N, CA, C and O atoms as CSV, one atom per row, in Angstrom:
chain,resi,resn,atom,element,x,y,z
A,1,UNK,N,N,85.667,15.488,101.324
A,1,UNK,CA,C,86.961,15.987,101.748
A,1,UNK,C,C,87.959,14.832,101.707
A,1,UNK,O,O,87.649,13.717,102.129
A,2,UNK,N,N,89.154,15.109,101.198
A,2,UNK,CA,C,90.163,14.052,101.117
A,2,UNK,C,C,90.784,13.794,102.493
A,2,UNK,O,O,90.755,14.638,103.388
A,3,UNK,N,N,91.337,12.606,102.616
A,3,UNK,CA,C,92.009,12.217,103.856
A,3,UNK,C,C,93.170,13.158,104.161
A,3,UNK,O,O,93.351,13.558,105.312
A,4,UNK,N,N,93.959,13.517,103.150
A,4,UNK,CA,C,95.103,14.404,103.354
A,4,UNK,C,C,94.672,15.775,103.875
A,4,UNK,O,O,95.311,16.329,104.770
A,5,UNK,N,N,93.596,16.319,103.318
A,5,UNK,CA,C,93.107,17.627,103.764
A,5,UNK,C,C,92.632,17.544,105.211
A,5,UNK,O,O,92.916,18.437,106.010
A,6,UNK,N,N,91.915,16.485,105.549
A,6,UNK,CA,C,91.435,16.344,106.926
A,6,UNK,C,C,92.594,16.169,107.905
A,6,UNK,O,O,92.545,16.700,109.014
A,7,UNK,N,N,93.628,15.440,107.516
A,7,UNK,CA,C,94.810,15.298,108.372
A,7,UNK,C,C,95.457,16.659,108.620
A,7,UNK,O,O,95.863,16.953,109.744
A,8,UNK,N,N,95.556,17.481,107.596
A,8,UNK,CA,C,96.116,18.835,107.760
A,8,UNK,C,C,95.258,19.672,108.699
A,8,UNK,O,O,95.785,20.364,109.570
A,9,UNK,N,N,93.943,19.616,108.530
A,9,UNK,CA,C,93.040,20.388,109.391
A,9,UNK,C,C,93.163,19.965,110.852
A,9,UNK,O,O,93.277,20.808,111.742
A,10,UNK,N,N,93.139,18.671,111.088
A,10,UNK,CA,C,93.189,18.164,112.464
A,10,UNK,C,C,94.531,18.475,113.112
A,10,UNK,O,O,94.571,18.881,114.273
A,11,UNK,N,N,95.627,18.293,112.388
A,11,UNK,CA,C,96.936,18.589,112.980
A,11,UNK,C,C,97.040,20.080,113.305
A,11,UNK,O,O,97.596,20.448,114.340
A,12,UNK,N,N,96.516,20.930,112.439
A,12,UNK,CA,C,96.505,22.366,112.727
A,12,UNK,C,C,95.634,22.705,113.924
A,12,UNK,O,O,95.990,23.564,114.732
A,13,UNK,N,N,94.493,22.034,114.042
A,13,UNK,CA,C,93.604,22.263,115.189
A,13,UNK,C,C,94.283,21.870,116.499
A,13,UNK,O,O,94.155,22.572,117.502
A,14,UNK,N,N,95.002,20.754,116.491
A,14,UNK,CA,C,95.651,20.271,117.720
A,14,UNK,C,C,96.630,21.308,118.267
A,14,UNK,O,O,96.627,21.589,119.465
A,15,UNK,N,N,97.455,21.872,117.411
A,15,UNK,CA,C,98.469,22.815,117.899
A,15,UNK,C,C,97.978,24.255,117.953
A,15,UNK,O,O,98.607,25.091,118.603
A,16,UNK,N,N,96.873,24.563,117.288
A,16,UNK,CA,C,96.462,25.955,117.188
A,16,UNK,C,C,95.243,26.375,117.974
A,16,UNK,O,O,94.994,27.574,118.106
A,17,UNK,N,N,94.474,25.447,118.500
A,17,UNK,CA,C,93.231,25.819,119.163
A,17,UNK,C,C,93.291,25.514,120.654
A,17,UNK,O,O,93.643,24.407,121.064
A,18,UNK,N,N,92.946,26.501,121.445
A,18,UNK,CA,C,93.008,26.355,122.905
A,18,UNK,C,C,92.139,25.217,123.417
A,18,UNK,O,O,92.468,24.593,124.426
A,19,UNK,N,N,91.035,24.940,122.735
A,19,UNK,CA,C,90.143,23.881,123.223
A,19,UNK,C,C,90.784,22.491,123.133
A,19,UNK,O,O,90.252,21.531,123.691
A,20,UNK,N,N,91.908,22.377,122.442
A,20,UNK,CA,C,92.591,21.089,122.339
A,20,UNK,C,C,93.879,21.044,123.167
A,20,UNK,O,O,94.728,20.180,122.947
A,21,UNK,N,N,94.023,21.961,124.107
A,21,UNK,CA,C,95.232,21.985,124.926
A,21,UNK,C,C,95.405,20.713,125.754
A,21,UNK,O,O,96.532,20.303,126.031
A,22,UNK,N,N,94.308,20.096,126.144
A,22,UNK,CA,C,94.423,18.867,126.938
A,22,UNK,C,C,95.100,17.757,126.140
A,22,UNK,O,O,95.828,16.941,126.706
A,23,UNK,N,N,94.864,17.722,124.834
A,23,UNK,CA,C,95.541,16.745,123.969
A,23,UNK,C,C,97.050,16.966,124.044
A,23,UNK,O,O,97.816,16.014,124.196
A,24,UNK,N,N,97.475,18.232,123.937
A,24,UNK,CA,C,98.909,18.534,123.990
A,24,UNK,C,C,99.483,18.290,125.381
A,24,UNK,O,O,100.600,17.789,125.507
A,25,UNK,N,N,98.737,18.636,126.424
A,25,UNK,CA,C,99.225,18.366,127.790
A,25,UNK,C,C,99.482,16.875,127.983
A,25,UNK,O,O,100.511,16.474,128.526
A,26,UNK,N,N,98.534,16.068,127.531
A,26,UNK,CA,C,98.684,14.616,127.672
A,26,UNK,C,C,99.872,14.122,126.855
A,26,UNK,O,O,100.666,13.313,127.336
A,27,UNK,N,N,99.995,14.606,125.627
A,27,UNK,CA,C,101.130,14.214,124.784
A,27,UNK,C,C,102.451,14.612,125.428
A,27,UNK,O,O,103.371,13.797,125.507
A,28,UNK,N,N,102.553,15.845,125.886
A,28,UNK,CA,C,103.815,16.344,126.444
A,28,UNK,C,C,104.142,15.745,127.808
A,28,UNK,O,O,105.274,15.874,128.274
A,29,UNK,N,N,103.186,15.099,128.453
A,29,UNK,CA,C,103.473,14.417,129.719
A,29,UNK,C,C,104.076,13.032,129.481
A,29,UNK,O,O,104.582,12.405,130.412
A,30,UNK,N,N,104.024,12.559,128.248
A,30,UNK,CA,C,104.646,11.274,127.919
A,30,UNK,C,C,106.107,11.511,127.553
A,30,UNK,O,O,106.494,12.640,127.250
A,31,UNK,N,N,106.916,10.464,127.577
A,31,UNK,CA,C,108.328,10.633,127.228
A,31,UNK,C,C,108.503,11.123,125.790
A,31,UNK,O,O,107.731,10.765,124.901
A,32,UNK,N,N,109.517,11.936,125.580
A,32,UNK,CA,C,109.829,12.417,124.232
A,32,UNK,C,C,110.080,11.221,123.318
A,32,UNK,O,O,110.728,10.250,123.709
A,33,UNK,N,N,109.557,11.307,122.095
A,33,UNK,CA,C,109.763,10.263,121.113
A,33,UNK,C,C,108.778,9.107,121.190
A,33,UNK,O,O,108.816,8.216,120.341
A,34,UNK,N,N,107.910,9.099,122.170
A,34,UNK,CA,C,106.926,8.024,122.309
A,34,UNK,C,C,105.689,8.347,121.474
A,34,UNK,O,O,105.050,9.379,121.680
A,35,UNK,N,N,105.356,7.473,120.541
A,35,UNK,CA,C,104.193,7.691,119.670
A,35,UNK,C,C,102.916,7.347,120.410
A,35,UNK,O,O,102.822,6.321,121.083
A,36,UNK,N,N,101.927,8.235,120.270
A,36,UNK,CA,C,100.625,8.059,120.936
A,36,UNK,C,C,99.510,8.160,119.911
A,36,UNK,O,O,99.577,8.985,119.001
A,37,UNK,N,N,98.493,7.334,120.049
A,37,UNK,CA,C,97.324,7.392,119.177
A,37,UNK,C,C,96.492,8.616,119.525
A,37,UNK,O,O,96.288,8.926,120.698
A,38,UNK,N,N,96.017,9.304,118.503
A,38,UNK,CA,C,95.213,10.505,118.721
A,38,UNK,C,C,94.007,10.210,119.598
A,38,UNK,O,O,93.703,10.985,120.504
A,39,UNK,N,N,93.322,9.119,119.349
A,39,UNK,CA,C,92.121,8.806,120.120
A,39,UNK,C,C,92.423,8.730,121.618
A,39,UNK,O,O,91.600,9.150,122.432
A,40,UNK,N,N,93.569,8.209,121.985
A,40,UNK,CA,C,93.921,8.097,123.413
A,40,UNK,C,C,94.344,9.426,124.020
A,40,UNK,O,O,94.346,9.582,125.241
A,41,UNK,N,N,94.699,10.378,123.177
A,41,UNK,CA,C,95.082,11.706,123.669
A,41,UNK,C,C,93.889,12.641,123.822
A,41,UNK,O,O,94.034,13.752,124.331
A,42,UNK,N,N,92.722,12.206,123.390
A,42,UNK,CA,C,91.537,13.055,123.323
A,42,UNK,C,C,90.470,12.557,124.304
A,42,UNK,O,O,89.472,11.973,123.883
A,43,UNK,N,N,90.671,12.784,125.615
A,43,UNK,CA,C,89.739,12.228,126.606
A,43,UNK,C,C,88.324,12.819,126.528
A,43,UNK,O,O,87.362,12.179,126.952
A,44,UNK,N,N,88.200,14.015,125.996
A,44,UNK,CA,C,86.877,14.654,125.923
A,44,UNK,C,C,86.153,14.326,124.632
A,44,UNK,O,O,84.981,14.670,124.481
A,45,UNK,N,N,86.825,13.669,123.698
A,45,UNK,CA,C,86.281,13.366,122.367
A,45,UNK,C,C,85.951,14.615,121.563
A,45,UNK,O,O,85.155,14.551,120.626
A,46,UNK,N,N,86.548,15.746,121.911
A,46,UNK,CA,C,86.315,16.983,121.160
A,46,UNK,C,C,86.836,16.860,119.734
A,46,UNK,O,O,86.179,17.303,118.792
A,47,UNK,N,N,88.008,16.262,119.570
A,47,UNK,CA,C,88.537,16.071,118.224
A,47,UNK,C,C,87.728,15.050,117.437
A,47,UNK,O,O,87.586,15.170,116.220
A,48,UNK,N,N,87.204,14.057,118.122
A,48,UNK,CA,C,86.354,13.082,117.438
A,48,UNK,C,C,85.135,13.770,116.849
A,48,UNK,O,O,84.749,13.495,115.713
A,49,UNK,N,N,84.534,14.657,117.613
A,49,UNK,CA,C,83.374,15.395,117.118
A,49,UNK,C,C,83.759,16.293,115.943
A,49,UNK,O,O,83.017,16.384,114.965
A,50,UNK,N,N,84.906,16.952,116.032
A,50,UNK,CA,C,85.353,17.809,114.932
A,50,UNK,C,C,85.612,17.004,113.666
A,50,UNK,O,O,85.244,17.429,112.571
A,51,UNK,N,N,86.240,15.849,113.812
A,51,UNK,CA,C,86.501,15.005,112.641
A,51,UNK,C,C,85.190,14.585,111.986
A,51,UNK,O,O,85.080,14.583,110.760
A,52,UNK,N,N,84.210,14.235,112.788
A,52,UNK,CA,C,82.901,13.863,112.249
A,52,UNK,C,C,82.252,15.042,111.541
A,52,UNK,O,O,81.634,14.874,110.490
A,53,UNK,N,N,82.391,16.246,112.116
A,53,UNK,CA,C,81.811,17.433,111.492
A,53,UNK,C,C,82.511,17.772,110.182
A,53,UNK,O,O,81.864,18.156,109.207
A,54,UNK,N,N,83.836,17.630,110.162
A,54,UNK,CA,C,84.580,17.911,108.931
A,54,UNK,C,C,84.175,16.940,107.826
A,54,UNK,O,O,83.915,17.345,106.693
A,55,UNK,N,N,84.125,15.652,108.173
A,55,UNK,CA,C,83.826,14.629,107.167
A,55,UNK,C,C,83.364,13.342,107.849
A,55,UNK,O,O,84.183,12.611,108.408
A,56,UNK,N,N,82.052,13.057,107.809
A,56,UNK,CA,C,81.557,11.828,108.440
A,56,UNK,C,C,82.176,10.557,107.859
A,56,UNK,O,O,82.291,9.545,108.550
A,57,UNK,N,N,82.573,10.614,106.585
A,57,UNK,CA,C,83.149,9.426,105.946
A,57,UNK,C,C,84.621,9.223,106.290
A,57,UNK,O,O,85.057,8.099,106.539
A,58,UNK,N,N,85.376,10.308,106.304
A,58,UNK,CA,C,86.825,10.218,106.468
A,58,UNK,C,C,87.248,10.410,107.923
A,58,UNK,O,O,88.290,9.897,108.332
A,59,UNK,N,N,86.469,11.129,108.698
A,59,UNK,CA,C,86.830,11.436,110.086
A,59,UNK,C,C,87.236,10.242,110.930
A,59,UNK,O,O,88.261,10.303,111.608
A,60,UNK,N,N,86.463,9.147,110.915
A,60,UNK,CA,C,86.851,7.986,111.728
A,60,UNK,C,C,88.212,7.406,111.344
A,60,UNK,O,O,88.923,6.892,112.207
A,61,UNK,N,N,88.585,7.476,110.070
A,61,UNK,CA,C,89.897,6.970,109.647
A,61,UNK,C,C,91.021,7.790,110.266
A,61,UNK,O,O,92.050,7.239,110.656
A,62,UNK,N,N,90.832,9.096,110.356
A,62,UNK,CA,C,91.839,9.958,110.983
A,62,UNK,C,C,91.982,9.598,112.454
A,62,UNK,O,O,93.096,9.458,112.960
A,63,UNK,N,N,90.860,9.449,113.137
A,63,UNK,CA,C,90.892,9.136,114.567
A,63,UNK,C,C,91.584,7.821,114.856
A,63,UNK,O,O,92.279,7.688,115.863
A,64,UNK,N,N,91.399,6.853,113.980
A,64,UNK,CA,C,91.982,5.532,114.205
A,64,UNK,C,C,93.433,5.428,113.782
A,64,UNK,O,O,94.153,4.553,114.263
A,65,UNK,N,N,93.884,6.317,112.878
A,65,UNK,CA,C,95.217,6.136,112.325
A,65,UNK,C,C,96.244,7.198,112.629
A,65,UNK,O,O,97.437,6.959,112.443
A,66,UNK,N,N,95.823,8.378,113.097
A,66,UNK,CA,C,96.783,9.459,113.335
A,66,UNK,C,C,97.507,9.240,114.653
A,66,UNK,O,O,96.891,8.999,115.691
A,67,UNK,N,N,98.835,9.330,114.585
A,67,UNK,CA,C,99.670,9.172,115.780
A,67,UNK,C,C,100.508,10.423,115.956
A,67,UNK,O,O,100.889,11.072,114.983
A,68,UNK,N,N,100.794,10.756,117.214
A,68,UNK,CA,C,101.560,11.957,117.539
A,68,UNK,C,C,102.708,11.596,118.469
A,68,UNK,O,O,102.625,10.653,119.255
A,69,UNK,N,N,103.777,12.366,118.359
A,69,UNK,CA,C,104.915,12.275,119.276
A,69,UNK,C,C,105.483,13.680,119.402
A,69,UNK,O,O,105.139,14.571,118.625
A,70,UNK,N,N,106.341,13.868,120.369
A,70,UNK,CA,C,107.017,15.153,120.509
A,70,UNK,C,C,108.493,14.893,120.785
A,70,UNK,O,O,108.885,13.822,121.250
A,71,UNK,N,N,109.284,15.893,120.486
A,71,UNK,CA,C,110.713,15.815,120.752
A,71,UNK,C,C,111.212,17.226,121.038
A,71,UNK,O,O,110.654,18.188,120.511
A,72,UNK,N,N,112.243,17.372,121.854
A,72,UNK,CA,C,112.800,18.711,122.049
A,72,UNK,C,C,113.262,19.284,120.707
A,72,UNK,O,O,113.683,18.543,119.819
A,73,UNK,N,N,113.182,20.583,120.573
A,73,UNK,CA,C,113.634,21.226,119.335
A,73,UNK,C,C,115.145,21.042,119.233
A,73,UNK,O,O,115.867,21.390,120.167
A,74,UNK,N,N,115.639,20.502,118.119
A,74,UNK,CA,C,117.066,20.178,118.026
A,74,UNK,C,C,117.994,21.395,117.980
A,74,UNK,O,O,119.183,21.267,118.270
A,75,UNK,N,N,117.474,22.566,117.623
A,75,UNK,CA,C,118.322,23.752,117.511
A,75,UNK,C,C,118.155,24.720,118.669
A,75,UNK,O,O,118.594,25.867,118.585
A,76,UNK,N,N,117.532,24.278,119.737
A,76,UNK,CA,C,117.292,25.122,120.903
A,76,UNK,C,C,118.062,24.562,122.101
A,76,UNK,O,O,118.380,23.373,122.134
A,77,UNK,N,N,118.363,25.419,123.089
A,77,UNK,CA,C,119.004,24.914,124.318
A,77,UNK,C,C,118.087,23.907,125.025
A,77,UNK,O,O,116.875,23.900,124.808
A,78,UNK,N,N,118.666,23.080,125.851
A,78,UNK,CA,C,117.884,22.016,126.498
A,78,UNK,C,C,116.770,22.550,127.390
A,78,UNK,O,O,115.783,21.849,127.616
A,79,UNK,N,N,116.899,23.766,127.901
A,79,UNK,CA,C,115.843,24.315,128.760
A,79,UNK,C,C,114.829,25.161,127.982
A,79,UNK,O,O,113.996,25.833,128.589
A,80,UNK,N,N,114.891,25.135,126.684
A,80,UNK,CA,C,113.976,25.910,125.841
A,80,UNK,C,C,112.562,25.334,125.916
A,80,UNK,O,O,112.401,24.117,126.008
A,81,UNK,N,N,111.550,26.174,125.880
A,81,UNK,CA,C,110.171,25.664,125.871
A,81,UNK,C,C,109.741,25.155,124.497
A,81,UNK,O,O,108.672,24.559,124.366
A,82,UNK,N,N,110.562,25.386,123.474
A,82,UNK,CA,C,110.173,24.985,122.123
A,82,UNK,C,C,110.436,23.508,121.880
A,82,UNK,O,O,111.482,22.970,122.244
A,83,UNK,N,N,109.460,22.873,121.256
A,83,UNK,CA,C,109.588,21.460,120.903
A,83,UNK,C,C,108.955,21.247,119.541
A,83,UNK,O,O,108.321,22.145,118.987
A,84,UNK,N,N,109.135,20.059,119.015
A,84,UNK,CA,C,108.511,19.672,117.756
A,84,UNK,C,C,107.392,18.680,118.057
A,84,UNK,O,O,107.586,17.723,118.807
A,85,UNK,N,N,106.227,18.913,117.471
A,85,UNK,CA,C,105.121,17.969,117.541
A,85,UNK,C,C,105.094,17.251,116.194
A,85,UNK,O,O,104.985,17.885,115.145
A,86,UNK,N,N,105.195,15.934,116.236
A,86,UNK,CA,C,105.260,15.123,115.024
A,86,UNK,C,C,103.923,14.411,114.817
A,86,UNK,O,O,103.341,13.879,115.763
A,87,UNK,N,N,103.451,14.407,113.593
A,87,UNK,CA,C,102.207,13.752,113.216
A,87,UNK,C,C,102.525,12.702,112.166
A,87,UNK,O,O,103.310,12.949,111.251
A,88,UNK,N,N,101.909,11.514,112.300
A,88,UNK,CA,C,102.147,10.454,111.332
A,88,UNK,C,C,100.862,9.660,111.104
A,88,UNK,O,O,100.154,9.302,112.045
A,89,UNK,N,N,100.584,9.398,109.835
A,89,UNK,CA,C,99.475,8.531,109.440
A,89,UNK,C,C,100.017,7.556,108.414
A,89,UNK,O,O,100.592,7.972,107.409
A,90,UNK,N,N,99.843,6.270,108.651
A,90,UNK,CA,C,100.373,5.259,107.739
A,90,UNK,C,C,99.403,4.121,107.507
A,90,UNK,O,O,99.716,2.963,107.783
A,91,UNK,N,N,98.228,4.448,107.000
A,91,UNK,CA,C,97.199,3.442,106.726
A,91,UNK,C,C,96.570,3.706,105.363
A,91,UNK,O,O,96.825,4.725,104.721
A,92,UNK,N,N,95.747,2.762,104.947
A,92,UNK,CA,C,94.939,2.938,103.737
A,92,UNK,C,C,95.793,3.276,102.514
A,92,UNK,O,O,95.342,3.992,101.619
A,93,UNK,N,N,97.019,2.765,102.474
A,93,UNK,CA,C,97.893,3.028,101.339
A,93,UNK,C,C,98.468,4.432,101.308
A,93,UNK,O,O,99.035,4.847,100.297
A,94,UNK,N,N,98.328,5.162,102.397
A,94,UNK,CA,C,98.805,6.542,102.459
A,94,UNK,C,C,99.863,6.672,103.546
A,94,UNK,O,O,99.660,6.227,104.676
A,95,UNK,N,N,100.985,7.281,103.203
A,95,UNK,CA,C,101.995,7.656,104.193
A,95,UNK,C,C,101.969,9.183,104.246
A,95,UNK,O,O,102.316,9.847,103.270
A,96,UNK,N,N,101.561,9.733,105.378
A,96,UNK,CA,C,101.441,11.183,105.545
A,96,UNK,C,C,102.126,11.564,106.852
A,96,UNK,O,O,102.019,10.853,107.852
A,97,UNK,N,N,102.831,12.698,106.833
A,97,UNK,CA,C,103.478,13.172,108.054
A,97,UNK,C,C,103.560,14.688,108.020
A,97,UNK,O,O,103.553,15.311,106.958
A,98,UNK,N,N,103.637,15.252,109.192
A,98,UNK,CA,C,103.767,16.693,109.335
A,98,UNK,C,C,104.432,16.963,110.674
A,98,UNK,O,O,104.508,16.085,111.533
A,99,UNK,N,N,104.908,18.177,110.836
A,99,UNK,CA,C,105.436,18.561,112.145
A,99,UNK,C,C,105.112,20.024,112.395
A,99,UNK,O,O,104.895,20.808,111.472
A,100,UNK,N,N,105.087,20.359,113.666
A,100,UNK,CA,C,104.810,21.737,114.074
A,100,UNK,C,C,105.787,22.101,115.177
A,100,UNK,O,O,106.123,21.272,116.023
A,101,UNK,N,N,106.233,23.330,115.163
A,101,UNK,CA,C,107.026,23.863,116.274
A,101,UNK,C,C,106.032,24.391,117.300
A,101,UNK,O,O,105.099,25.118,116.960
A,102,UNK,N,N,106.240,24.020,118.546
A,102,UNK,CA,C,105.285,24.385,119.592
A,102,UNK,C,C,106.019,24.939,120.805
A,102,UNK,O,O,107.071,24.426,121.185
A,103,UNK,N,N,105.472,25.975,121.404
A,103,UNK,CA,C,106.011,26.572,122.626
A,103,UNK,C,C,105.231,26.006,123.808
A,103,UNK,O,O,104.054,26.323,123.982
A,104,UNK,N,N,105.870,25.182,124.611
A,104,UNK,CA,C,105.210,24.544,125.747
A,104,UNK,C,C,104.753,25.546,126.794
A,104,UNK,O,O,103.855,25.242,127.579
A,105,UNK,N,N,105.345,26.729,126.824
A,105,UNK,CA,C,104.932,27.741,127.792
A,105,UNK,C,C,103.547,28.300,127.498
A,105,UNK,O,O,102.982,29.002,128.337
A,106,UNK,N,N,102.994,28.010,126.339
A,106,UNK,CA,C,101.658,28.522,126.007
A,106,UNK,C,C,100.550,27.674,126.606
A,106,UNK,O,O,99.383,28.060,126.553
A,107,UNK,N,N,100.890,26.532,127.172
A,107,UNK,CA,C,99.866,25.667,127.801
A,107,UNK,C,C,99.511,26.170,129.176
A,107,UNK,O,O,98.673,25.576,129.854
């Protein structure tokens, strides 16, 4: 599995699977715009196990290099529950980024 494909899978898992809500809770408790390492956001190591299952060779690189931040959604009122979750990986000669719109009320 390529690094890019695994990054897409993991970023989708973070915002889409209930078992990873603690990662989002921890991220959203930090100040907006503050970049956090994925490994530090995953206290249960559930994502670490998933990365290993997806790809034993590539999984550790994702865990060590993927960073996340959040920011309020720029087109929503300030009290809106919608925010943007930003993903960034900049190692191994690869610059990869993605974002997801997330409703904080779903936590």
